N, CA, C and O atoms as CSV, one atom per row, in Angstrom:
chain,resi,resn,atom,element,x,y,z
A,1,MET,N,N,96.874,92.105,106.500
A,1,MET,CA,C,96.122,93.146,107.132
A,1,MET,C,C,96.500,93.188,108.615
A,1,MET,O,O,96.579,92.150,109.272
A,2,SER,N,N,96.732,94.391,109.129
A,2,SER,CA,C,97.150,94.581,110.510
A,2,SER,C,C,95.963,94.856,111.411
A,2,SER,O,O,94.935,95.373,110.973
A,3,GLN,N,N,96.118,94.506,112.664
A,3,GLN,CA,C,95.141,94.856,113.688
A,3,GLN,C,C,95.593,96.156,114.329
A,3,GLN,O,O,96.739,96.258,114.767
A,4,ARG,N,N,94.737,97.130,114.392
A,4,ARG,CA,C,95.083,98.422,114.980
A,4,ARG,C,C,95.584,98.246,116.417
A,4,ARG,O,O,96.424,99.021,116.872
A,5,SER,N,N,95.083,97.244,117.132
A,5,SER,CA,C,95.491,97.026,118.519
A,5,SER,C,C,96.949,96.583,118.634
A,5,SER,O,O,97.512,96.623,119.728
A,6,ASP,N,N,97.565,96.167,117.545
A,6,ASP,CA,C,98.975,95.773,117.544
A,6,ASP,C,C,99.907,96.985,117.467
A,6,ASP,O,O,101.127,96.824,117.499
A,7,TYR,N,N,99.351,98.187,117.367
A,7,TYR,CA,C,100.119,99.406,117.158
A,7,TYR,C,C,99.730,100.479,118.173
A,7,TYR,O,O,98.643,100.447,118.750
A,8,PHE,N,N,100.637,101.424,118.376
A,8,PHE,CA,C,100.277,102.599,119.165
A,8,PHE,C,C,100.538,103.838,118.326
A,8,PHE,O,O,101.459,103.871,117.510
A,9,SER,N,N,99.719,104.848,118.536
A,9,SER,CA,C,99.776,106.078,117.753
A,9,SER,C,C,100.931,106.957,118.222
A,9,SER,O,O,101.142,107.137,119.421
A,10,VAL,N,N,101.680,107.506,117.256
A,10,VAL,CA,C,102.779,108.424,117.566
A,10,VAL,C,C,102.616,109.763,116.849
A,10,VAL,O,O,103.480,110.634,116.951
A,11,ALA,N,N,101.517,109.925,116.129
A,11,ALA,CA,C,101.233,111.198,115.449
A,11,ALA,C,C,99.729,111.418,115.463
A,11,ALA,O,O,98.943,110.473,115.388
A,12,ASN,N,N,99.350,112.679,115.559
A,12,ASN,CA,C,97.934,113.019,115.546
A,12,ASN,C,C,97.650,113.955,114.374
A,12,ASN,O,O,98.561,114.331,113.636
A,13,ASP,N,N,96.395,114.324,114.211
A,13,ASP,CA,C,96.018,115.194,113.093
A,13,ASP,C,C,96.769,116.518,113.125
A,13,ASP,O,O,97.087,117.077,112.075
A,14,THR,N,N,97.053,117.019,114.310
A,14,THR,CA,C,97.778,118.294,114.413
A,14,THR,C,C,99.153,118.191,113.773
A,14,THR,O,O,99.549,119.084,113.024
A,15,LYS,N,N,99.888,117.120,114.053
A,15,LYS,CA,C,101.216,116.946,113.455
A,15,LYS,C,C,101.129,116.850,111.931
A,15,LYS,O,O,101.892,117.499,111.216
A,16,TRP,N,N,100.195,116.037,111.443
A,16,TRP,CA,C,100.057,115.868,109.992
A,16,TRP,C,C,99.663,117.193,109.332
A,16,TRP,O,O,100.148,117.520,108.249
A,17,ARG,N,N,98.794,117.942,109.982
A,17,ARG,CA,C,98.362,119.246,109.457
A,17,ARG,C,C,99.530,120.241,109.456
A,17,ARG,O,O,99.705,120.992,108.496
A,18,GLU,N,N,100.324,120.246,110.529
A,18,GLU,CA,C,101.488,121.135,110.592
A,18,GLU,C,C,102.496,120.796,109.501
A,18,GLU,O,O,103.099,121.690,108.908
A,19,LEU,N,N,102.677,119.512,109.238
A,19,LEU,CA,C,103.580,119.107,108.164
A,19,LEU,C,C,103.085,119.646,106.832
A,19,LEU,O,O,103.857,120.228,106.069
A,20,ARG,N,N,101.812,119.458,106.553
A,20,ARG,CA,C,101.233,119.949,105.295
A,20,ARG,C,C,101.439,121.446,105.155
A,20,ARG,O,O,101.877,121.912,104.103
A,21,GLU,N,N,101.129,122.212,106.203
A,21,GLU,CA,C,101.260,123.668,106.143
A,21,GLU,C,C,102.715,124.085,105.916
A,21,GLU,O,O,102.986,124.998,105.136
A,22,ALA,N,N,103.639,123.421,106.589
A,22,ALA,CA,C,105.064,123.755,106.421
A,22,ALA,C,C,105.534,123.452,104.998
A,22,ALA,O,O,106.277,124.236,104.408
A,23,VAL,N,N,105.103,122.321,104.453
A,23,VAL,CA,C,105.496,121.961,103.088
A,23,VAL,C,C,104.897,122.938,102.081
A,23,VAL,O,O,105.558,123.320,101.115
A,24,LEU,N,N,103.659,123.340,102.301
A,24,LEU,CA,C,103.033,124.292,101.383
A,24,LEU,C,C,103.720,125.659,101.424
A,24,LEU,O,O,103.599,126.438,100.478
A,25,ASN,N,N,104.431,125.954,102.496
A,25,ASN,CA,C,105.162,127.222,102.596
A,25,ASN,C,C,106.551,127.173,101.975
A,25,ASN,O,O,107.232,128.196,101.912
A,26,LEU,N,N,106.980,126.003,101.516
A,26,LEU,CA,C,108.267,125.900,100.826
A,26,LEU,C,C,108.146,126.489,99.418
A,26,LEU,O,O,107.049,126.619,98.875
A,27,LYS,N,N,109.283,126.837,98.847
A,27,LYS,CA,C,109.277,127.272,97.446
A,27,LYS,C,C,108.700,126.149,96.587
A,27,LYS,O,O,108.796,124.977,96.950
A,28,SER,N,N,108.115,126.494,95.478
A,28,SER,CA,C,107.401,125.516,94.648
A,28,SER,C,C,108.272,124.353,94.182
A,28,SER,O,O,107.737,123.297,93.845
A,29,SER,N,N,109.579,124.509,94.152
A,29,SER,CA,C,110.466,123.426,93.718
A,29,SER,C,C,110.918,122.526,94.871
A,29,SER,O,O,111.579,121.515,94.632
A,30,ASP,N,N,110.577,122.873,96.113
A,30,ASP,CA,C,111.131,122.159,97.254
A,30,ASP,C,C,110.247,121.122,97.943
A,30,ASP,O,O,110.795,120.304,98.682
A,31,PRO,N,N,108.933,121.087,97.766
A,31,PRO,CA,C,108.154,120.060,98.459
A,31,PRO,C,C,108.550,118.647,98.037
A,31,PRO,O,O,108.728,118.374,96.850
A,32,PRO,N,N,108.688,117.754,99.014
A,32,PRO,CA,C,109.027,116.366,98.671
A,32,PRO,C,C,107.809,115.633,98.120
A,32,PRO,O,O,106.669,116.035,98.351
A,33,ARG,N,N,108.065,114.567,97.398
A,33,ARG,CA,C,106.990,113.665,97.000
A,33,ARG,C,C,106.731,112.750,98.180
A,33,ARG,O,O,107.592,112.593,99.045
A,34,PHE,N,N,105.553,112.143,98.226
A,34,PHE,CA,C,105.212,111.273,99.346
A,34,PHE,C,C,104.462,110.046,98.870
A,34,PHE,O,O,103.831,110.045,97.813
A,35,ARG,N,N,104.549,109.010,99.674
A,35,ARG,CA,C,103.681,107.838,99.541
A,35,ARG,C,C,103.390,107.347,100.943
A,35,ARG,O,O,104.181,107.560,101.861
A,36,CYS,N,N,102.249,106.688,101.108
A,36,CYS,CA,C,101.770,106.341,102.445
A,36,CYS,C,C,101.358,104.874,102.500
A,36,CYS,O,O,100.878,104.303,101.522
A,37,LYS,N,N,101.562,104.283,103.679
A,37,LYS,CA,C,101.120,102.906,103.910
A,37,LYS,C,C,99.895,102.920,104.807
A,37,LYS,O,O,99.896,103.537,105.873
A,38,ASN,N,N,98.852,102.232,104.364
A,38,ASN,CA,C,97.603,102.138,105.099
A,38,ASN,C,C,97.731,101.060,106.168
A,38,ASN,O,O,98.010,99.902,105.855
A,39,LEU,N,N,97.529,101.436,107.427
A,39,LEU,CA,C,97.656,100.519,108.550
A,39,LEU,C,C,96.667,99.368,108.462
A,39,LEU,O,O,97.016,98.224,108.757
A,40,GLU,N,N,95.459,99.655,108.066
A,40,GLU,CA,C,94.403,98.641,108.097
A,40,GLU,C,C,94.438,97.681,106.919
A,40,GLU,O,O,94.122,96.502,107.078
A,41,THR,N,N,94.817,98.164,105.736
A,41,THR,CA,C,94.789,97.309,104.548
A,41,THR,C,C,96.171,96.842,104.112
A,41,THR,O,O,96.294,95.865,103.373
A,42,GLY,N,N,97.219,97.541,104.572
A,42,GLY,CA,C,98.568,97.227,104.128
A,42,GLY,C,C,98.906,97.823,102.774
A,42,GLY,O,O,100.031,97.676,102.298
A,43,ASN,N,N,97.941,98.500,102.141
A,43,ASN,CA,C,98.175,99.089,100.822
A,43,ASN,C,C,99.205,100.208,100.897
A,43,ASN,O,O,99.251,100.973,101.861
A,44,LEU,N,N,100.019,100.285,99.867
A,44,LEU,CA,C,101.013,101.338,99.721
A,44,LEU,C,C,100.587,102.207,98.550
A,44,LEU,O,O,100.385,101.713,97.440
A,45,SER,N,N,100.452,103.503,98.803
A,45,SER,CA,C,99.995,104.412,97.743
A,45,SER,C,C,101.086,104.632,96.708
A,45,SER,O,O,102.250,104.294,96.924
A,46,GLN,N,N,100.694,105.195,95.601
A,46,GLN,CA,C,101.643,105.627,94.584
A,46,GLN,C,C,102.322,106.908,95.070
A,46,GLN,O,O,101.786,107.606,95.932
A,47,TRP,N,N,103.482,107.214,94.528
A,47,TRP,CA,C,104.149,108.472,94.850
A,47,TRP,C,C,103.289,109.632,94.357
A,47,TRP,O,O,102.699,109.567,93.278
A,48,ASP,N,N,103.229,110.671,95.143
A,48,ASP,CA,C,102.402,111.833,94.843
A,48,ASP,C,C,103.156,113.072,95.300
A,48,ASP,O,O,104.011,112.990,96.182
A,49,GLY,N,N,102.853,114.191,94.719
A,49,GLY,CA,C,103.499,115.438,95.105
A,49,GLY,C,C,102.511,116.558,95.366
A,49,GLY,O,O,102.906,117.708,95.556
A,50,GLU,N,N,101.233,116.226,95.376
A,50,GLU,CA,C,100.199,117.242,95.523
A,50,GLU,C,C,99.782,117.324,96.987
A,50,GLU,O,O,99.001,116.502,97.466
A,51,TRP,N,N,100.313,118.326,97.696
A,51,TRP,CA,C,100.118,118.466,99.137
A,51,TRP,C,C,98.852,119.225,99.501
A,51,TRP,O,O,98.397,119.113,100.640
A,52,PHE,N,N,98.272,119.977,98.608
A,52,PHE,CA,C,97.123,120.798,98.980
A,52,PHE,C,C,95.868,119.952,99.195
A,52,PHE,O,O,95.210,120.077,100.228
A,53,TYR,N,N,95.531,119.094,98.232
A,53,TYR,CA,C,94.323,118.280,98.332
A,53,TYR,C,C,94.631,116.822,98.656
A,53,TYR,O,O,94.020,116.247,99.556
A,54,HIS,N,N,95.569,116.224,97.936
A,54,HIS,CA,C,95.802,114.787,98.076
A,54,HIS,C,C,96.308,114.416,99.469
A,54,HIS,O,O,95.938,113.366,99.994
A,55,TRP,N,N,97.146,115.256,100.075
A,55,TRP,CA,C,97.693,114.933,101.394
A,55,TRP,C,C,96.592,114.836,102.445
A,55,TRP,O,O,96.721,114.082,103.410
A,56,THR,N,N,95.522,115.586,102.268
A,56,THR,CA,C,94.474,115.617,103.288
A,56,THR,C,C,93.309,114.672,103.000
A,56,THR,O,O,92.457,114.473,103.865
A,57,SER,N,N,93.255,114.094,101.819
A,57,SER,CA,C,92.089,113.271,101.470
A,57,SER,C,C,92.003,112.044,102.381
A,57,SER,O,O,92.939,111.249,102.463
A,58,GLY,N,N,90.882,111.908,103.050
A,58,GLY,CA,C,90.659,110.761,103.915
A,58,GLY,C,C,91.190,110.907,105.326
A,58,GLY,O,O,91.079,109.974,106.120
A,59,GLY,N,N,91.764,112.053,105.659
A,59,GLY,CA,C,92.338,112.225,106.995
A,59,GLY,C,C,93.637,111.453,107.135
A,59,GLY,O,O,94.247,111.063,106.140
A,60,TRP,N,N,94.059,111.231,108.379
A,60,TRP,CA,C,95.348,110.573,108.611
A,60,TRP,C,C,95.270,109.415,109.586
A,60,TRP,O,O,96.294,108.789,109.863
A,61,ASP,N,N,94.104,109.106,110.115
A,61,ASP,CA,C,94.034,108.064,111.140
A,61,ASP,C,C,94.328,106.664,110.598
A,61,ASP,O,O,94.481,105.728,111.382
A,62,TRP,N,N,94.407,106.506,109.315
A,62,TRP,CA,C,94.698,105.227,108.673
A,62,TRP,C,C,96.191,105.054,108.343
A,62,TRP,O,O,96.623,103.964,107.969
A,63,MET,N,N,96.968,106.128,108.484
A,63,MET,CA,C,98.340,106.158,107.963
A,63,MET,C,C,99.340,105.538,108.935
A,63,MET,O,O,99.646,106.120,109.975
A,64,GLU,N,N,99.842,104.363,108.592
A,64,GLU,CA,C,100.895,103.737,109.403
A,64,GLU,C,C,102.170,104.551,109.294
A,64,GLU,O,O,102.788,104.888,110.303
A,65,TRP,N,N,102.563,104.867,108.068
A,65,TRP,CA,C,103.735,105.711,107.846
A,65,TRP,C,C,103.645,106.400,106.493
A,65,TRP,O,O,102.868,106.023,105.617
A,66,ALA,N,N,104.474,107.423,106.366
A,66,ALA,CA,C,104.607,108.135,105.094
A,66,ALA,C,C,106.090,108.234,104.781
A,66,ALA,O,O,106.905,108.503,105.663
A,67,GLU,N,N,106.426,108.018,103.537
A,67,GLU,CA,C,107.793,108.231,103.078
A,67,GLU,C,C,107.827,109.531,102.299
A,67,GLU,O,O,106.940,109.817,101.495
A,68,LEU,N,N,108.858,110.306,102.550
A,68,LEU,CA,C,109.065,111.565,101.842
A,68,LEU,C,C,110.305,111.405,100.995
A,68,LEU,O,O,111.383,111.109,101.512
A,69,SER,N,N,110.163,111.598,99.705
A,69,SER,CA,C,111.265,111.438,98.762
A,69,SER,C,C,111.964,112.778,98.544
A,69,SER,O,O,111.329,113.786,98.237
A,70,ILE,N,N,113.268,112.764,98.706
A,70,ILE,CA,C,114.085,113.970,98.605
A,70,ILE,C,C,114.896,113.936,97.316
A,70,ILE,O,O,115.528,112.929,96.995
A,71,ALA,N,N,114.871,115.044,96.582
A,71,ALA,CA,C,115.551,115.092,95.290
A,71,ALA,C,C,116.880,115.844,95.324
A,71,ALA,O,O,117.709,115.651,94.434
A,72,ALA,N,N,117.105,116.699,96.330
A,72,ALA,CA,C,118.310,117.529,96.355
A,72,ALA,C,C,118.776,117.725,97.803
A,72,ALA,O,O,117.960,117.705,98.724
A,73,PRO,N,N,120.080,117.914,98.003
A,73,PRO,CA,C,120.602,118.095,99.373
A,73,PRO,C,C,119.942,119.239,100.142
A,73,PRO,O,O,119.648,119.090,101.328
A,74,HIS,N,N,119.707,120.375,99.489
A,74,HIS,CA,C,119.086,121.498,100.208
A,74,HIS,C,C,117.652,121.157,100.623
A,74,HIS,O,O,117.170,121.623,101.656
A,75,GLN,N,N,116.981,120.346,99.813
A,75,GLN,CA,C,115.619,119.926,100.137
A,75,GLN,C,C,115.634,119.029,101.377
A,75,GLN,O,O,114.747,119.132,102.225
A,76,ARG,N,N,116.625,118.159,101.485
A,76,ARG,CA,C,116.764,117.284,102.656
A,76,ARG,C,C,116.919,118.128,103.921
A,76,ARG,O,O,116.318,117.826,104.952
A,77,THR,N,N,117.719,119.174,103.838
A,77,THR,CA,C,117.934,120.058,104.979
A,77,THR,C,C,116.637,120.745,105.385
A,77,THR,O,O,116.325,120.820,106.574
A,78,LEU,N,N,115.887,121.241,104.425
A,78,LEU,CA,C,114.611,121.907,104.705
A,78,LEU,C,C,113.604,120.961,105.350
A,78,LEU,O,O,112.971,121.299,106.350
A,79,VAL,N,N,113.465,119.778,104.769
A,79,VAL,CA,C,112.480,118.820,105.271
A,79,VAL,C,C,112.894,118.305,106.648
A,79,VAL,O,O,112.046,118.164,107.529
A,80,ARG,N,N,114.176,118.022,106.847
A,80,ARG,CA,C,114.641,117.577,108.161
A,80,ARG,C,C,114.297,118.616,109.230
A,80,ARG,O,O,113.840,118.258,110.316
A,81,ALA,N,N,114.511,119.891,108.931
A,81,ALA,CA,C,114.208,120.957,109.895
A,81,ALA,C,C,112.721,120.976,110.241
A,81,ALA,O,O,112.359,121.181,111.400
A,82,ILE,N,N,111.866,120.768,109.258
A,82,ILE,CA,C,110.421,120.726,109.499
A,82,ILE,C,C,110.076,119.546,110.406
A,82,ILE,O,O,109.343,119.707,111.382
A,83,LEU,N,N,110.596,118.374,110.089
A,83,LEU,CA,C,110.276,117.177,110.864
A,83,LEU,C,C,110.797,117.273,112.298
A,83,LEU,O,O,110.146,116.802,113.230
A,84,LYS,N,N,111.958,117.875,112.470
A,84,LYS,CA,C,112.503,118.065,113.824
A,84,LYS,C,C,111.657,119.054,114.614
A,84,LYS,O,O,111.386,118.834,115.795
A,85,ARG,N,N,111.245,120.128,113.980
A,85,ARG,CA,C,110.443,121.146,114.663
A,85,ARG,C,C,109.104,120.577,115.118
A,85,ARG,O,O,108.647,120.873,116.223
A,86,ILE,N,N,108.474,119.766,114.279
A,86,ILE,CA,C,107.179,119.179,114.607
A,86,ILE,C,C,107.345,117.982,115.555
A,86,ILE,O,O,106.382,117.563,116.198
A,87,ARG,N,N,108.546,117.443,115.639
A,87,ARG,CA,C,108.862,116.293,116.488
A,87,ARG,C,C,108.178,115.021,115.982
A,87,ARG,O,O,107.444,114.350,116.708
A,88,PHE,N,N,108.446,114.715,114.712
A,88,PHE,CA,C,107.922,113.484,114.136
A,88,PHE,C,C,108.787,112.302,114.533
A,88,PHE,O,O,110.015,112.394,114.552
A,89,VAL,N,N,108.147,111.209,114.843
A,89,VAL,CA,C,108.836,109.942,115.026
A,89,VAL,C,C,109.140,109.420,113.631
A,89,VAL,O,O,108.257,109.368,112.775
A,90,GLY,N,N,110.380,109.039,113.405
A,90,GLY,CA,C,110.742,108.546,112.088
A,90,GLY,C,C,112.228,108.346,111.958
A,90,GLY,O,O,112.965,108.316,112.944
A,91,LYS,N,N,112.658,108.209,110.703
A,91,LYS,CA,C,114.076,108.003,110.445
A,91,LYS,C,C,114.429,108.551,109.074
A,91,LYS,O,O,113.592,108.662,108.179
A,92,GLU,N,N,115.683,108.882,108.951
A,92,GLU,CA,C,116.203,109.316,107.660
A,92,GLU,C,C,116.555,108.067,106.861
A,92,GLU,O,O,117.077,107.095,107.408
A,93,THR,N,N,116.265,108.101,105.571
A,93,THR,CA,C,116.575,106.986,104.683
A,93,THR,C,C,117.427,107.504,103.530
A,93,THR,O,O,117.613,108.712,103.384
A,94,ALA,N,N,117.935,106.608,102.727
A,94,ALA,CA,C,118.724,107.023,101.568
A,94,ALA,C,C,117.890,107.879,100.615
A,94,ALA,O,O,118.408,108.801,99.987
A,95,ALA,N,N,116.591,107.567,100.511
A,95,ALA,CA,C,115.713,108.292,99.593
A,95,ALA,C,C,115.109,109.547,100.206
A,95,ALA,O,O,114.601,110.400,99.478
A,96,GLY,N,N,115.154,109.678,101.538
A,96,GLY,CA,C,114.545,110.835,102.193
A,96,GLY,C,C,114.260,110.570,103.652
A,96,GLY,O,O,115.179,110.505,104.469
A,97,PHE,N,N,112.965,110.413,103.991
A,97,PHE,CA,C,112.549,110.178,105.367
A,97,PHE,C,C,111.341,109.254,105.396
A,97,PHE,O,O,110.521,109.247,104.478
A,98,ARG,N,N,111.249,108.477,106.466
A,98,ARG,CA,C,110.027,107.729,106.757
A,98,ARG,C,C,109.547,108.246,108.106
A,98,ARG,O,O,110.285,108.217,109.091
A,99,ILE,N,N,108.306,108.718,108.143
A,99,ILE,CA,C,107.718,109.227,109.376
A,99,ILE,C,C,106.505,108.377,109.721
A,99,ILE,O,O,105.793,107.899,108.838
A,100,TYR,N,N,106.284,108.198,111.008
A,100,TYR,CA,C,105.286,107.246,111.472
A,100,TYR,C,C,104.057,107.903,112.064
A,100,TYR,O,O,104.136,108.912,112.764
A,101,GLY,N,N,102.925,107.304,111.762
A,101,GLY,CA,C,101.675,107.625,112.428
A,101,GLY,C,C,101.421,106.605,113.522
A,101,GLY,O,O,100.846,106.924,114.562
A,102,TYR,N,N,101.861,105.357,113.274
A,102,TYR,CA,C,101.725,104.260,114.220
A,102,TYR,C,C,103.009,103.446,114.222
A,102,TYR,O,O,103.682,103.303,113.201
A,103,VAL,N,N,103.330,102.915,115.401
A,103,VAL,CA,C,104.475,102.025,115.562
A,103,VAL,C,C,103.956,100.754,116.219
A,103,VAL,O,O,103.114,100.796,117.116
A,104,ARG,N,N,104.472,99.635,115.757
A,104,ARG,CA,C,104.044,98.340,116.311
A,104,ARG,C,C,104.421,98.264,117.792
A,104,ARG,O,O,105.512,98.674,118.186
A,105,ASN,N,N,103.505,97.735,118.604
A,105,ASN,CA,C,103.760,97.557,120.032
A,105,ASN,C,C,105.061,96.786,120.242
A,105,ASN,O,O,105.298,95.769,119.590
A,106,GLY,N,N,105.894,97.266,121.145
A,106,GLY,CA,C,107.159,96.615,121.461
A,106,GLY,C,C,108.336,97.080,120.627
A,106,GLY,O,O,109.479,96.777,120.969
A,107,GLU,N,N,108.094,97.809,119.541
A,107,GLU,CA,C,109.178,98.323,118.712
A,107,GLU,C,C,109.557,99.712,119.186
A,107,GLU,O,O,108.711,100.493,119.622
A,108,GLU,N,N,110.844,100.003,119.091
A,108,GLU,CA,C,111.317,101.329,119.455
A,108,GLU,C,C,111.412,102.200,118.204
A,108,GLU,O,O,111.738,101.728,117.115
A,109,ALA,N,N,111.124,103.449,118.390
A,109,ALA,CA,C,111.257,104.415,117.288
A,109,ALA,C,C,111.622,105.751,117.896
A,109,ALA,O,O,111.088,106.141,118.934
A,110,GLY,N,N,112.538,106.450,117.244
A,110,GLY,CA,C,112.965,107.740,117.752
A,110,GLY,C,C,112.491,108.877,116.871
A,110,GLY,O,O,111.933,108.670,115.793
A,111,TYR,N,N,112.729,110.083,117.360
A,111,TYR,CA,C,112.377,111.282,116.603
A,111,TYR,C,C,113.382,111.504,115.486
A,111,TYR,O,O,114.537,111.091,115.590
A,112,VAL,N,N,112.944,112.153,114.425
A,112,VAL,CA,C,113.846,112.530,113.345
A,112,VAL,C,C,114.837,113.545,113.915
A,112,VAL,O,O,114.447,114.536,114.534
A,113,GLU,N,N,116.093,113.286,113.701
A,113,GLU,CA,C,117.154,114.198,114.202
A,113,GLU,C,C,117.921,114.792,113.061
A,113,GLU,O,O,118.844,115.576,113.279
């Protein structure tokens, strides 16, 4: 279990809400699946693809990071553009993207490019 004081916030509700709205505006085949890590408990959620209700349940102040799973090259391009526009701190991974709500004090993290 992590102490919130060991981390600093790099995303707020506005960013998370903008991400949700942008994903909901994608064609029905293009939204990525997601899973989230809880900062306070260390729990990792199951993969989910339901952005309308599940993405917002419980707010976002508990979310250390979220991973977005990408299934196709064009989907990666769409999601990268969204993350760059919103200016999310994160990184591209082989499976998609990891975006941060909190970063551990002393660690460096850059914006998704």
